[in-house]
C-alpha positions, 0 to 999 in steps of 0.5 A: 500500500502506498504512502497516500492511501495509508495516510488517508486511512489513518486520518479517516480512522482518527476522525472516527475515534474523535467522533466516537469519543465526542458522541460517547461523552454527550450520550453519557451526560445523564450518567456521568454529568459534564466536566469543564476541561478548560482552555488546555482541553479546548486547545488540544481538541482544536489542534487534534481536529486540525491535524486530522484535516491537514493529513487528510487533505495531503492524502487526498488532494496532495501537498500543493492543494493542502498547503494552499487551503491552509494558506488561504484559510489562515490569511483570510481568517487572520485578516477579517479577525484583525479588522474585526477586533481592532476596528469593528469592521467585521463580525461586530465590536469585540476584543480578545483576551489573553486566554488563548495565548500568543496573538498577532495584531491582537488576533490569537494564533489559535483562533486562526488555526481553529478556522481550518478545522471547521471549514475543511469538513464543511467544504467536503459535505457541501461538495457531497451535496452539490458536487459534480461527477464530471466536467462542465463549462467554465461558466457553470464551474464559476456558478458552482464555486459561488453556490458551494462557497455560500453553502459552506459559509452557512454550514460553518456558521451553524457551528458558531451558534453553538461555539460563540456563547461558550467561548464568550463564557470561557473568557476567550473574547468579549463583545463590547456592546453585546447583542440579540443572540442569547442576550442572557449570556454576558450580554449576548452576541450581535447577529452581525457575527453570523451574517455576510459581514461575519462568519458567512461572508468570511468563509465564503471568501475563503471557499471562493478563493480556494476553489477558484485557484485550486479547482477547475471545470474539467475535474469532478468535485464529488468527494469519495465515500471515505472523504465524506465519512471523514468529514461527517465524523469531524463535523459530528465531533464539532457538533457533539463537543459544542452541545456538550459544552453548552449543556455543561454551562446550562447548569449555571445559566439556563440560557445555554439551553437556548444556544444548545437548541438553536445549535441542534436545529442548524447543525443537526440537519447537516450531521443527519445529511452526512451520515445518511450519505455515508450509509447510502454509500455503504449500502450501494457498495454492498450491492455492487 
């Protein structure tokens, strides 16, 4: 077996282990309760998932496209975070604390890294939904880039409805003027954080630039069954971990139940879609 299939298999198995641990932790809450792992636990979880994403990208897309994705995501993520936390021109008026470690231009390095771990599986799931099997015209390819990028922005933003309230509560950052989303959690989060001048718009730009530079109209965009499985497992892990964190803090502040409910409503369908496609692929493979 060559190096690349081995690496793909390793990243897929790692994603399944991470997913299983997240699902099990959530399922055992009625028996074992919840535990706050603090900032070190959060940082370790992010680095683990990002590492799996990078390994999987190298295995399935090659070093050039994998490093291209890392570079595009990091540069745009840092830029929008920079103009956001320093000038309030993106997301809203907010500022980071020292909780997440070293910063560049007031933007924690860990925040920039975390973007890649959420965006990568989301892009694959979107390609599973609207990807193509063959070549198309240049115009059709550009339309696909725009639609896929908008969808990716929405899929990633769904996660932030769960993650942001917990992050604010953990003291990772604070919103200067609060906002209308979960206002009972430290004053709330502005809805601009989730819109075109927030997560949707930022991820849209990352996806558009990556797809425009590193994909073409001649190549299929539909992911393999193993790639869909890996992406679904990682997205499920993000979902379960975020729900777990909200339920943990709900014992102190019931407003976190609201965030958990909203998160289940917006992330749940994506998780269900991913696993449905995974099982459908397994059934089809069994019949062939």
